[in-house]
All heavy atoms as a GROMACS GRO file, in nm:
protein
  559
    1MET      N    1   0.649  -1.191  -0.304
    1MET     CA    2   0.544  -1.175  -0.192
    1MET      C    3   0.431  -1.082  -0.234
    1MET      O    4   0.314  -1.106  -0.196
    1MET     CB    5   0.616  -1.116  -0.071
    1MET     CG    6   0.531  -1.116   0.049
    1MET     SD    7   0.625  -1.062   0.189
    1MET     CE    8   0.505  -1.057   0.314
    2PHE      N    9   0.458  -0.971  -0.316
    2PHE     CA   10   0.352  -0.881  -0.352
    2PHE      C   11   0.321  -0.895  -0.498
    2PHE      O   12   0.281  -0.799  -0.559
    2PHE     CB   13   0.407  -0.738  -0.321
    2PHE     CG   14   0.396  -0.696  -0.176
    2PHE    CD1   15   0.495  -0.608  -0.132
    2PHE    CD2   16   0.305  -0.761  -0.088
    2PHE    CE1   17   0.483  -0.575  -0.002
    2PHE    CE2   18   0.312  -0.728   0.044
    2PHE     CZ   19   0.391  -0.630   0.098
    3GLY      N   20   0.342  -1.010  -0.555
    3GLY     CA   21   0.324  -1.029  -0.701
    3GLY      C   22   0.190  -0.994  -0.748
    3GLY      O   23   0.177  -0.953  -0.865
    4LYS      N   24   0.087  -1.025  -0.670
    4LYS     CA   25  -0.053  -0.982  -0.708
    4LYS      C   26  -0.095  -0.847  -0.675
    4LYS      O   27  -0.200  -0.805  -0.718
    4LYS     CB   28  -0.154  -1.094  -0.654
    4LYS     CG   29  -0.125  -1.230  -0.707
    4LYS     CD   30  -0.222  -1.329  -0.650
    4LYS     CE   31  -0.198  -1.468  -0.709
    4LYS     NZ   32  -0.298  -1.566  -0.664
    5LEU      N   33  -0.007  -0.767  -0.618
    5LEU     CA   34  -0.043  -0.634  -0.568
    5LEU      C   35  -0.089  -0.544  -0.684
    5LEU      O   36  -0.186  -0.474  -0.664
    5LEU     CB   37   0.078  -0.579  -0.497
    5LEU     CG   38   0.051  -0.466  -0.408
    5LEU    CD1   39  -0.052  -0.486  -0.304
    5LEU    CD2   40   0.175  -0.402  -0.350
    6PRO      N   41  -0.025  -0.553  -0.798
    6PRO     CA   42  -0.078  -0.455  -0.896
    6PRO      C   43  -0.220  -0.484  -0.945
    6PRO      O   44  -0.281  -0.386  -0.993
    6PRO     CB   45   0.015  -0.492  -1.022
    6PRO     CG   46   0.149  -0.537  -0.967
    6PRO     CD   47   0.090  -0.611  -0.837
    7GLY      N   48  -0.281  -0.594  -0.929
    7GLY     CA   49  -0.416  -0.618  -0.955
    7GLY      C   50  -0.524  -0.572  -0.855
    7GLY      O   51  -0.633  -0.586  -0.884
    8ILE      N   52  -0.478  -0.540  -0.742
    8ILE     CA   53  -0.567  -0.498  -0.627
    8ILE      C   54  -0.645  -0.371  -0.676
    8ILE      O   55  -0.601  -0.287  -0.757
    8ILE     CB   56  -0.499  -0.465  -0.509
    8ILE    CG1   57  -0.593  -0.480  -0.387
    8ILE    CG2   58  -0.415  -0.340  -0.502
    8ILE    CD1   59  -0.528  -0.486  -0.250
    9SER      N   60  -0.776  -0.353  -0.635
    9SER     CA   61  -0.868  -0.250  -0.675
    9SER      C   62  -0.874  -0.163  -0.559
    9SER      O   63  -0.878  -0.197  -0.441
    9SER     CB   64  -1.003  -0.304  -0.711
    9SER     OG   65  -0.991  -0.400  -0.822
   10ILE      N   66  -0.912  -0.030  -0.601
   10ILE     CA   67  -0.945   0.068  -0.499
   10ILE      C   68  -1.081   0.024  -0.438
   10ILE      O   69  -1.165  -0.033  -0.494
   10ILE     CB   70  -0.956   0.207  -0.559
   10ILE    CG1   71  -0.825   0.258  -0.605
   10ILE    CG2   72  -1.023   0.310  -0.464
   10ILE    CD1   73  -0.820   0.388  -0.669
   11GLY      N   74  -1.082   0.025  -0.298
   11GLY     CA   75  -1.194  -0.024  -0.226
   11GLY      C   76  -1.174  -0.163  -0.168
   11GLY      O   77  -1.246  -0.210  -0.093
   12ALA      N   78  -1.066  -0.231  -0.213
   12ALA     CA   79  -1.033  -0.367  -0.165
   12ALA      C   80  -0.995  -0.355  -0.017
   12ALA      O   81  -0.953  -0.259   0.025
   12ALA     CB   82  -0.922  -0.430  -0.251
   13ILE      N   83  -1.022  -0.461   0.050
   13ILE     CA   84  -0.987  -0.474   0.201
   13ILE      C   85  -0.870  -0.557   0.219
   13ILE      O   86  -0.858  -0.660   0.164
   13ILE     CB   87  -1.110  -0.542   0.275
   13ILE    CG1   88  -1.241  -0.462   0.247
   13ILE    CG2   89  -1.072  -0.545   0.418
   13ILE    CD1   90  -1.235  -0.314   0.294
   14LEU      N   91  -0.771  -0.500   0.283
   14LEU     CA   92  -0.646  -0.571   0.322
   14LEU      C   93  -0.656  -0.620   0.462
   14LEU      O   94  -0.703  -0.538   0.557
   14LEU     CB   95  -0.524  -0.477   0.309
   14LEU     CG   96  -0.504  -0.411   0.170
   14LEU    CD1   97  -0.386  -0.314   0.174
   14LEU    CD2   98  -0.484  -0.515   0.061
   15GLU      N   99  -0.613  -0.736   0.500
   15GLU     CA  100  -0.622  -0.788   0.642
   15GLU      C  101  -0.472  -0.806   0.673
   15GLU      O  102  -0.410  -0.902   0.610
   15GLU     CB  103  -0.707  -0.906   0.653
   15GLU     CG  104  -0.850  -0.876   0.624
   15GLU     CD  105  -0.935  -1.002   0.632
   15GLU    OE1  106  -0.884  -1.116   0.632
   15GLU    OE2  107  -1.058  -0.979   0.634
   16LEU      N  108  -0.419  -0.739   0.779
   16LEU     CA  109  -0.293  -0.757   0.839
   16LEU      C  110  -0.298  -0.804   0.981
   16LEU      O  111  -0.384  -0.741   1.048
   16LEU     CB  112  -0.196  -0.632   0.816
   16LEU     CG  113  -0.197  -0.567   0.675
   16LEU    CD1  114  -0.123  -0.446   0.665
   16LEU    CD2  115  -0.127  -0.672   0.584
   17THR      N  116  -0.203  -0.880   1.014
   17THR     CA  117  -0.206  -0.929   1.156
   17THR      C  118  -0.078  -0.867   1.226
   17THR      O  119   0.029  -0.875   1.170
   17THR     CB  120  -0.201  -1.082   1.166
   17THR    OG1  121  -0.310  -1.141   1.090
   17THR    CG2  122  -0.195  -1.130   1.303
   18ASP      N  123  -0.106  -0.802   1.339
   18ASP     CA  124   0.000  -0.733   1.414
   18ASP      C  125   0.079  -0.847   1.501
   18ASP      O  126   0.040  -0.960   1.505
   18ASP     CB  127  -0.034  -0.614   1.490
   18ASP     CG  128  -0.126  -0.644   1.608
   18ASP    OD1  129  -0.137  -0.765   1.648
   18ASP    OD2  130  -0.188  -0.552   1.672
   19LEU      N  131   0.180  -0.803   1.568
   19LEU     CA  132   0.261  -0.894   1.643
   19LEU      C  133   0.193  -0.960   1.764
   19LEU      O  134   0.220  -1.061   1.812
   19LEU     CB  135   0.385  -0.822   1.697
   19LEU     CG  136   0.479  -0.775   1.584
   19LEU    CD1  137   0.602  -0.705   1.639
   19LEU    CD2  138   0.537  -0.899   1.507
   20SER      N  139   0.085  -0.900   1.807
   20SER     CA  140  -0.001  -0.961   1.915
   20SER      C  141  -0.108  -1.048   1.863
   20SER      O  142  -0.188  -1.112   1.943
   20SER     CB  143  -0.061  -0.843   2.002
   20SER     OG  144  -0.157  -0.776   1.923
   21GLY      N  145  -0.120  -1.068   1.732
   21GLY     CA  146  -0.210  -1.154   1.664
   21GLY      C  147  -0.341  -1.089   1.629
   21GLY      O  148  -0.433  -1.161   1.588
   22ARG      N  149  -0.358  -0.967   1.663
   22ARG     CA  150  -0.483  -0.891   1.629
   22ARG      C  151  -0.481  -0.860   1.482
   22ARG      O  152  -0.389  -0.809   1.413
   22ARG     CB  153  -0.482  -0.756   1.707
   22ARG     CG  154  -0.607  -0.680   1.684
   22ARG     CD  155  -0.604  -0.545   1.769
   22ARG     NE  156  -0.519  -0.456   1.708
   22ARG     CZ  157  -0.556  -0.331   1.669
   22ARG    NH1  158  -0.663  -0.294   1.699
   22ARG    NH2  159  -0.469  -0.247   1.608
   23MET      N  160  -0.598  -0.898   1.416
   23MET     CA  161  -0.619  -0.865   1.271
   23MET      C  162  -0.666  -0.713   1.260
   23MET      O  163  -0.759  -0.667   1.307
   23MET     CB  164  -0.715  -0.964   1.204
   23MET     CG  165  -0.713  -0.924   1.053
   23MET     SD  166  -0.848  -1.026   0.970
   23MET     CE  167  -0.821  -1.182   1.017
   24ILE      N  168  -0.600  -0.644   1.156
   24ILE     CA  169  -0.641  -0.507   1.137
   24ILE      C  170  -0.674  -0.501   0.992
   24ILE      O  171  -0.608  -0.550   0.906
   24ILE     CB  172  -0.519  -0.414   1.164
   24ILE    CG1  173  -0.477  -0.437   1.311
   24ILE    CG2  174  -0.556  -0.270   1.140
   24ILE    CD1  175  -0.340  -0.366   1.337
   25LYS      N  176  -0.787  -0.442   0.963
   25LYS     CA  177  -0.835  -0.420   0.828
   25LYS      C  178  -0.807  -0.284   0.781
   25LYS      O  179  -0.835  -0.181   0.845
   25LYS     CB  180  -0.991  -0.458   0.819
   25LYS     CG  181  -1.025  -0.602   0.844
   25LYS     CD  182  -1.168  -0.633   0.826
   25LYS     CE  183  -1.191  -0.777   0.856
   25LYS     NZ  184  -1.336  -0.823   0.822
   26TYR      N  185  -0.776  -0.287   0.649
   26TYR     CA  186  -0.752  -0.147   0.575
   26TYR      C  187  -0.818  -0.147   0.449
   26TYR      O  188  -0.833  -0.263   0.383
   26TYR     CB  189  -0.590  -0.136   0.551
   26TYR     CG  190  -0.505  -0.129   0.674
   26TYR    CD1  191  -0.462  -0.234   0.737
   26TYR    CD2  192  -0.468  -0.005   0.728
   26TYR    CE1  193  -0.383  -0.231   0.844
   26TYR    CE2  194  -0.393   0.006   0.834
   26TYR     CZ  195  -0.347  -0.107   0.889
   26TYR     OH  196  -0.268  -0.104   1.005
   27LYS      N  197  -0.861  -0.042   0.398
   27LYS     CA  198  -0.939  -0.024   0.279
   27LYS      C  199  -0.851   0.064   0.185
   27LYS      O  200  -0.802   0.172   0.215
   27LYS     CB  201  -1.067   0.046   0.303
   27LYS     CG  202  -1.153   0.051   0.171
   27LYS     CD  203  -1.292   0.113   0.208
   27LYS     CE  204  -1.382   0.106   0.080
   27LYS     NZ  205  -1.515   0.158   0.113
   28VAL      N  206  -0.827  -0.003   0.064
   28VAL     CA  207  -0.739   0.067  -0.036
   28VAL      C  208  -0.815   0.196  -0.086
   28VAL      O  209  -0.936   0.190  -0.123
   28VAL     CB  210  -0.709  -0.027  -0.160
   28VAL    CG1  211  -0.638   0.040  -0.270
   28VAL    CG2  212  -0.626  -0.145  -0.112
   29TYR      N  213  -0.737   0.311  -0.088
   29TYR     CA  214  -0.802   0.430  -0.134
   29TYR      C  215  -0.727   0.493  -0.248
   29TYR      O  216  -0.773   0.585  -0.313
   29TYR     CB  217  -0.814   0.534  -0.017
   29TYR     CG  218  -0.688   0.601   0.021
   29TYR    CD1  219  -0.634   0.718  -0.028
   29TYR    CD2  220  -0.616   0.541   0.133
   29TYR    CE1  221  -0.517   0.778   0.008
   29TYR    CE2  222  -0.497   0.592   0.180
   29TYR     CZ  223  -0.447   0.710   0.124
   29TYR     OH  224  -0.327   0.761   0.164
   30ASP      N  225  -0.596   0.445  -0.279
   30ASP     CA  226  -0.521   0.503  -0.386
   30ASP      C  227  -0.430   0.402  -0.440
   30ASP      O  228  -0.381   0.308  -0.358
   30ASP     CB  229  -0.450   0.625  -0.340
   30ASP     CG  230  -0.415   0.716  -0.462
   30ASP    OD1  231  -0.440   0.689  -0.579
   30ASP    OD2  232  -0.346   0.814  -0.443
   31LYS      N  233  -0.394   0.394  -0.572
   31LYS     CA  234  -0.293   0.320  -0.622
   31LYS      C  235  -0.233   0.390  -0.750
   31LYS      O  236  -0.313   0.455  -0.815
   31LYS     CB  237  -0.342   0.182  -0.658
   31LYS     CG  238  -0.457   0.174  -0.768
   31LYS     CD  239  -0.504   0.025  -0.799
   31LYS     CE  240  -0.411  -0.034  -0.902
   31LYS     NZ  241  -0.464  -0.174  -0.936
   32TYR      N  242  -0.108   0.377  -0.766
   32TYR     CA  243  -0.044   0.447  -0.879
   32TYR      C  244   0.100   0.392  -0.897
   32TYR      O  245   0.151   0.320  -0.815
   32TYR     CB  246  -0.042   0.598  -0.851
   32TYR     CG  247   0.015   0.645  -0.723
   32TYR    CD1  248   0.152   0.682  -0.699
   32TYR    CD2  249  -0.064   0.647  -0.599
   32TYR    CE1  250   0.200   0.710  -0.586
   32TYR    CE2  251  -0.013   0.684  -0.488
   32TYR     CZ  252   0.118   0.722  -0.468
   32TYR     OH  253   0.167   0.761  -0.348
   33LEU      N  254   0.161   0.436  -1.010
   33LEU     CA  255   0.305   0.403  -1.043
   33LEU      C  256   0.385   0.515  -1.020
   33LEU      O  257   0.348   0.637  -1.049
   33LEU     CB  258   0.313   0.356  -1.185
   33LEU     CG  259   0.263   0.220  -1.225
   33LEU    CD1  260   0.253   0.205  -1.371
   33LEU    CD2  261   0.343   0.101  -1.163
   34VAL      N  262   0.512   0.488  -0.979
   34VAL     CA  263   0.610   0.601  -0.969
   34VAL      C  264   0.746   0.546  -1.018
   34VAL      O  265   0.771   0.426  -1.016
   34VAL     CB  266   0.627   0.657  -0.821
   34VAL    CG1  267   0.515   0.712  -0.768
   34VAL    CG2  268   0.681   0.550  -0.718
   35ASP      N  269   0.842   0.643  -1.047
   35ASP     CA  270   0.984   0.602  -1.071
   35ASP      C  271   1.040   0.567  -0.936
   35ASP      O  272   1.002   0.617  -0.844
   35ASP     CB  273   1.051   0.721  -1.134
   35ASP     CG  274   0.994   0.744  -1.279
   35ASP    OD1  275   0.959   0.642  -1.350
   35ASP    OD2  276   0.996   0.861  -1.319
   36PRO      N  277   1.146   0.486  -0.948
   36PRO     CA  278   1.206   0.439  -0.827
   36PRO      C  279   1.266   0.554  -0.733
   36PRO      O  280   1.275   0.540  -0.623
   36PRO     CB  281   1.325   0.348  -0.871
   36PRO     CG  282   1.272   0.298  -1.003
   36PRO     CD  283   1.194   0.405  -1.069
   37SER      N  284   1.299   0.668  -0.803
   37SER     CA  285   1.360   0.778  -0.724
   37SER      C  286   1.248   0.866  -0.645
   37SER      O  287   1.288   0.943  -0.564
   37SER     CB  288   1.435   0.863  -0.822
   37SER     OG  289   1.345   0.918  -0.922
   38ASN      N  290   1.134   0.840  -0.693
   38ASN     CA  291   1.020   0.914  -0.626
   38ASN      C  292   0.978   0.845  -0.491
   38ASN      O  293   0.929   0.745  -0.487
   38ASN     CB  294   0.902   0.921  -0.717
   38ASN     CG  295   0.784   1.006  -0.671
   38ASN    OD1  296   0.776   1.027  -0.547
   38ASN    ND2  297   0.692   1.039  -0.753
   39VAL      N  298   1.020   0.920  -0.384
   39VAL     CA  299   0.988   0.863  -0.246
   39VAL      C  300   0.876   0.936  -0.178
   39VAL      O  301   0.860   0.910  -0.052
   39VAL     CB  302   1.116   0.858  -0.171
   39VAL    CG1  303   1.225   0.769  -0.221
   39VAL    CG2  304   1.180   0.998  -0.141
   40ALA      N  305   0.811   1.028  -0.232
   40ALA     CA  306   0.699   1.100  -0.178
   40ALA      C  307   0.598   1.011  -0.114
   40ALA      O  308   0.532   1.046  -0.021
   40ALA     CB  309   0.632   1.185  -0.278
   41CYS      N  310   0.573   0.891  -0.168
   41CYS     CA  311   0.484   0.798  -0.121
   41CYS      C  312   0.508   0.754   0.022
   41CYS      O  313   0.412   0.700   0.096
   41CYS     CB  314   0.457   0.678  -0.200
   41CYS     SG  315   0.599   0.571  -0.209
   42THR      N  316   0.626   0.766   0.079
   42THR     CA  317   0.662   0.718   0.206
   42THR      C  318   0.647   0.832   0.314
   42THR      O  319   0.679   0.807   0.427
   42THR     CB  320   0.816   0.682   0.202
   42THR    OG1  321   0.900   0.787   0.175
   42THR    CG2  322   0.841   0.564   0.107
   43SER      N  323   0.582   0.938   0.284
   43SER     CA  324   0.548   1.042   0.371
   43SER      C  325   0.470   0.992   0.493
   43SER      O  326   0.390   0.911   0.475
   43SER     CB  327   0.480   1.160   0.309
   43SER     OG  328   0.427   1.244   0.403
   44GLN      N  329   0.493   1.038   0.613
   44GLN     CA  330   0.421   1.010   0.723
   44GLN      C  331   0.308   1.086   0.756
   44GLN      O  332   0.244   1.082   0.868
   44GLN     CB  333   0.525   0.996   0.852
   44GLN     CG  334   0.632   0.903   0.835
   44GLN     CD  335   0.586   0.760   0.842
   44GLN    OE1  336   0.508   0.715   0.919
   44GLN    NE2  337   0.621   0.680   0.731
   45HIS      N  338   0.281   1.192   0.672
   45HIS     CA  339   0.164   1.277   0.696
   45HIS      C  340   0.043   1.214   0.655
   45HIS      O  341   0.005   1.200   0.540
   45HIS     CB  342   0.193   1.408   0.610
   45HIS     CG  343   0.316   1.479   0.646
   45HIS    ND1  344   0.345   1.545   0.757
   45HIS    CD2  345   0.437   1.484   0.586
   45HIS    CE1  346   0.462   1.602   0.773
   45HIS    NE2  347   0.527   1.555   0.662
   46THR      N  348  -0.044   1.178   0.756
   46THR     CA  349  -0.160   1.106   0.726
   46THR      C  350  -0.279   1.170   0.798
   46THR      O  351  -0.393   1.107   0.810
   46THR     CB  352  -0.157   0.960   0.790
   46THR    OG1  353  -0.138   0.964   0.925
   46THR    CG2  354  -0.045   0.887   0.713
   47ASN      N  355  -0.259   1.292   0.844
   47ASN     CA  356  -0.378   1.366   0.916
   47ASN      C  357  -0.426   1.287   1.042
   47ASN      O  358  -0.550   1.284   1.063
   47ASN     CB  359  -0.483   1.398   0.818
   47ASN     CG  360  -0.439   1.504   0.709
   47ASN    OD1  361  -0.367   1.600   0.749
   47ASN    ND2  362  -0.483   1.493   0.598
   48GLY      N  363  -0.339   1.211   1.103
   48GLY     CA  364  -0.386   1.133   1.220
   48GLY      C  365  -0.442   1.002   1.194
   48GLY      O  366  -0.485   0.928   1.286
   49LYS      N  367  -0.467   0.966   1.065
   49LYS     CA  368  -0.535   0.832   1.030
   49LYS      C  369  -0.426   0.722   1.017
   49LYS      O  370  -0.314   0.755   0.984
   49LYS     CB  371  -0.604   0.849   0.896
   49LYS     CG  372  -0.712   0.958   0.901
   49LYS     CD  373  -0.782   0.970   0.774
   49LYS     CE  374  -0.890   1.071   0.785
   49LYS     NZ  375  -0.943   1.120   0.656
   50LYS      N  376  -0.458   0.609   1.058
   50LYS     CA  377  -0.372   0.498   1.051
   50LYS      C  378  -0.378   0.448   0.903
   50LYS      O  379  -0.476   0.411   0.847
   50LYS     CB  380  -0.405   0.393   1.147
   50LYS     CG  381  -0.391   0.435   1.286
   50LYS     CD  382  -0.420   0.327   1.389
   50LYS     CE  383  -0.401   0.371   1.527
   50LYS     NZ  384  -0.436   0.277   1.631
   51GLU      N  385  -0.250   0.441   0.840
   51GLU     CA  386  -0.246   0.396   0.702
   51GLU      C  387  -0.132   0.298   0.677
   51GLU      O  388  -0.044   0.286   0.765
   51GLU     CB  389  -0.221   0.529   0.611
   51GLU     CG  390  -0.333   0.613   0.608
   51GLU     CD  391  -0.313   0.718   0.502
   51GLU    OE1  392  -0.211   0.721   0.436
   51GLU    OE2  393  -0.399   0.814   0.493
   52VAL      N  394  -0.150   0.226   0.572
   52VAL     CA  395  -0.036   0.138   0.534
   52VAL      C  396  -0.007   0.171   0.393
   52VAL      O  397  -0.103   0.198   0.304
   52VAL     CB  398  -0.070  -0.009   0.554
   52VAL    CG1  399  -0.190  -0.049   0.463
   52VAL    CG2  400   0.044  -0.101   0.533
   53THR      N  401   0.123   0.159   0.349
   53THR     CA  402   0.169   0.182   0.205
   53THR      C  403   0.242   0.058   0.161
   53THR      O  404   0.338   0.023   0.236
   53THR     CB  405   0.258   0.309   0.195
   53THR    OG1  406   0.186   0.426   0.234
   53THR    CG2  407   0.297   0.326   0.050
   54LEU      N  408   0.191  -0.007   0.064
   54LEU     CA  409   0.262  -0.127   0.008
   54LEU      C  410   0.329  -0.082  -0.113
   54LEU      O  411   0.263  -0.012  -0.206
   54LEU     CB  412   0.159  -0.229  -0.017
   54LEU     CG  413   0.078  -0.274   0.107
   54LEU    CD1  414  -0.029  -0.377   0.067
   54LEU    CD2  415   0.165  -0.322   0.223
   55ILE      N  416   0.452  -0.132  -0.134
   55ILE     CA  417   0.531  -0.089  -0.255
   55ILE      C  418   0.594  -0.210  -0.313
   55ILE      O  419   0.654  -0.296  -0.241
   55ILE     CB  420   0.641   0.002  -0.217
   55ILE    CG1  421   0.583   0.131  -0.146
   55ILE    CG2  422   0.724   0.054  -0.341
   55ILE    CD1  423   0.687   0.224  -0.090
   56THR      N  424   0.577  -0.235  -0.440
   56THR     CA  425   0.651  -0.336  -0.520
   56THR      C  426   0.691  -0.287  -0.657
   56THR      O  427   0.635  -0.187  -0.708
   56THR     CB  428   0.571  -0.463  -0.523
   56THR    OG1  429   0.654  -0.585  -0.567
   56THR    CG2  430   0.442  -0.449  -0.616
   57CYS      N  431   0.790  -0.347  -0.718
   57CYS     CA  432   0.826  -0.314  -0.852
   57CYS      C  433   0.734  -0.373  -0.956
   57CYS      O  434   0.673  -0.469  -0.929
   57CYS     CB  435   0.961  -0.353  -0.888
   57CYS     SG  436   1.075  -0.428  -0.768
   58ASN      N  437   0.727  -0.305  -1.072
   58ASN     CA  438   0.653  -0.352  -1.182
   58ASN      C  439   0.730  -0.481  -1.256
   58ASN      O  440   0.849  -0.508  -1.201
   58ASN     CB  441   0.609  -0.255  -1.277
   58ASN     CG  442   0.729  -0.198  -1.373
   58ASN    OD1  443   0.836  -0.213  -1.326
   58ASN    ND2  444   0.696  -0.117  -1.462
   59SER      N  445   0.678  -0.533  -1.343
   59SER     CA  446   0.744  -0.652  -1.408
   59SER      C  447   0.889  -0.629  -1.460
   59SER      O  448   0.979  -0.723  -1.462
   59SER     CB  449   0.659  -0.722  -1.516
   59SER     OG  450   0.634  -0.622  -1.616
   60ASN      N  451   0.904  -0.519  -1.513
   60ASN     CA  452   1.046  -0.480  -1.568
   60ASN      C  453   1.142  -0.409  -1.465
   60ASN      O  454   1.259  -0.383  -1.503
   60ASN     CB  455   1.032  -0.419  -1.701
   60ASN     CG  456   0.978  -0.276  -1.689
   60ASN    OD1  457   0.964  -0.221  -1.580
   60ASN    ND2  458   0.941  -0.215  -1.807
   61GLY      N  459   1.091  -0.379  -1.346
   61GLY     CA  460   1.171  -0.312  -1.244
   61GLY      C  461   1.194  -0.175  -1.264
   61GLY      O  462   1.271  -0.108  -1.188
   62LYS      N  463   1.135  -0.108  -1.370
   62LYS     CA  464   1.156   0.036  -1.401
   62LYS      C  465   1.066   0.127  -1.319
   62LYS      O  466   1.094   0.249  -1.330
   62LYS     CB  467   1.157   0.054  -1.551
   62LYS     CG  468   1.263  -0.015  -1.618
   62LYS     CD  469   1.266   0.013  -1.762
   62LYS     CE  470   1.378  -0.050  -1.828
   62LYS     NZ  471   1.402  -0.016  -1.972
   63GLN      N  472   0.956   0.072  -1.267
   63GLN     CA  473   0.867   0.163  -1.188
   63GLN      C  474   0.817   0.094  -1.067
   63GLN      O  475   0.845  -0.033  -1.051
   63GLN     CB  476   0.742   0.210  -1.275
   63GLN     CG  477   0.779   0.301  -1.382
   63GLN     CD  478   0.654   0.362  -1.446
   63GLN    OE1  479   0.569   0.277  -1.492
   63GLN    NE2  480   0.638   0.485  -1.440
   64ARG      N  481   0.761   0.152  -0.974
   64ARG     CA  482   0.709   0.098  -0.851
   64ARG      C  483   0.547   0.109  -0.840
   64ARG      O  484   0.508   0.226  -0.879
   64ARG     CB  485   0.767   0.159  -0.724
   64ARG     CG  486   0.921   0.167  -0.729
   64ARG     CD  487   0.978   0.027  -0.704
   64ARG     NE  488   1.121   0.029  -0.691
   64ARG     CZ  489   1.210  -0.001  -0.792
   64ARG    NH1  490   1.159  -0.047  -0.905
   64ARG    NH2  491   1.335   0.000  -0.766
   65HIS      N  492   0.480   0.005  -0.806
   65HIS     CA  493   0.346   0.004  -0.784
   65HIS      C  494   0.323   0.054  -0.631
   65HIS      O  495   0.389  -0.012  -0.542
   65HIS     CB  496   0.285  -0.127  -0.792
   65HIS     CG  497   0.269  -0.170  -0.943
   65HIS    ND1  498   0.175  -0.143  -1.013
   65HIS    CD2  499   0.349  -0.263  -1.007
   65HIS    CE1  500   0.181  -0.192  -1.133
   65HIS    NE2  501   0.296  -0.268  -1.136
   66ILE      N  502   0.243   0.147  -0.619
   66ILE     CA  503   0.219   0.204  -0.477
   66ILE      C  504   0.067   0.176  -0.455
   66ILE      O  505  -0.019   0.214  -0.531
   66ILE     CB  506   0.249   0.357  -0.474
   66ILE    CG1  507   0.382   0.388  -0.525
   66ILE    CG2  508   0.224   0.410  -0.329
   66ILE    CD1  509   0.495   0.326  -0.455
   67ILE      N  510   0.038   0.118  -0.331
   67ILE     CA  511  -0.085   0.095  -0.286
   67ILE      C  512  -0.114   0.163  -0.145
   67ILE      O  513  -0.030   0.123  -0.057
   67ILE     CB  514  -0.122  -0.053  -0.270
   67ILE    CG1  515  -0.098  -0.131  -0.403
   67ILE    CG2  516  -0.263  -0.084  -0.214
   67ILE    CD1  517  -0.179  -0.102  -0.519
   68LYS      N  518  -0.208   0.251  -0.133
   68LYS     CA  519  -0.230   0.318  -0.007
   68LYS      C  520  -0.359   0.268   0.049
   68LYS      O  521  -0.453   0.273  -0.019
   68LYS     CB  522  -0.240   0.473  -0.032
   68LYS     CG  523  -0.105   0.530  -0.099
   68LYS     CD  524   0.010   0.548  -0.014
   68LYS     CE  525   0.009   0.683   0.052
   68LYS     NZ  526   0.123   0.700   0.148
   69ALA      N  527  -0.371   0.245   0.182
   69ALA     CA  528  -0.491   0.198   0.239
   69ALA      C  529  -0.491   0.257   0.387
   69ALA      O  530  -0.400   0.284   0.446
   69ALA     CB  531  -0.490   0.039   0.244
   70ARG      N  532  -0.626   0.288   0.422
   70ARG     CA  533  -0.652   0.326   0.563
   70ARG      C  534  -0.718   0.227   0.644
   70ARG      O  535  -0.800   0.157   0.592
   70ARG     CB  536  -0.740   0.456   0.557
   70ARG     CG  537  -0.674   0.581   0.495
   70ARG     CD  538  -0.772   0.703   0.522
   70ARG     NE  539  -0.693   0.808   0.458
   70ARG     CZ  540  -0.728   0.873   0.334
   70ARG    NH1  541  -0.833   0.823   0.273
   70ARG    NH2  542  -0.660   0.967   0.293
   71GLU      N  543  -0.695   0.233   0.777
   71GLU     CA  544  -0.755   0.146   0.870
   71GLU      C  545  -0.906   0.170   0.870
   71GLU      O  546  -0.953   0.279   0.871
   71GLU     CB  547  -0.698   0.164   1.006
   71GLU     CG  548  -0.745   0.056   1.104
   71GLU     CD  549  -0.685   0.066   1.247
   71GLU    OE1  550  -0.609   0.161   1.272
   71GLU    OE2  551  -0.708  -0.020   1.329
   72ILE      N  552  -0.979   0.062   0.880
   72ILE     CA  553  -1.128   0.073   0.876
   72ILE      C  554  -1.182   0.015   1.012
   72ILE      O  555  -1.108  -0.055   1.074
   72ILE     CB  556  -1.203   0.014   0.774
   72ILE    CG1  557  -1.166  -0.126   0.740
   72ILE    CG2  558  -1.176   0.098   0.646
   72ILE    CD1  559  -1.243  -0.209   0.636
   0.00000   0.00000   0.00000
């Protein structure tokens, strides 16, 4: 499902649809790789901003791609 996620660029716009059918746009502000044991990216501290964090494994499964985006 997230196979193309590693190729996304900072500044890219993500469009997600909530359960009521409303489309919400997010702008990517950070992307990085972490080891599977590093869960710091799941922190809920966003300074009151609405954010989404997308996580998927790299091709060999030894690291995780992290994509952080804020609602615009």
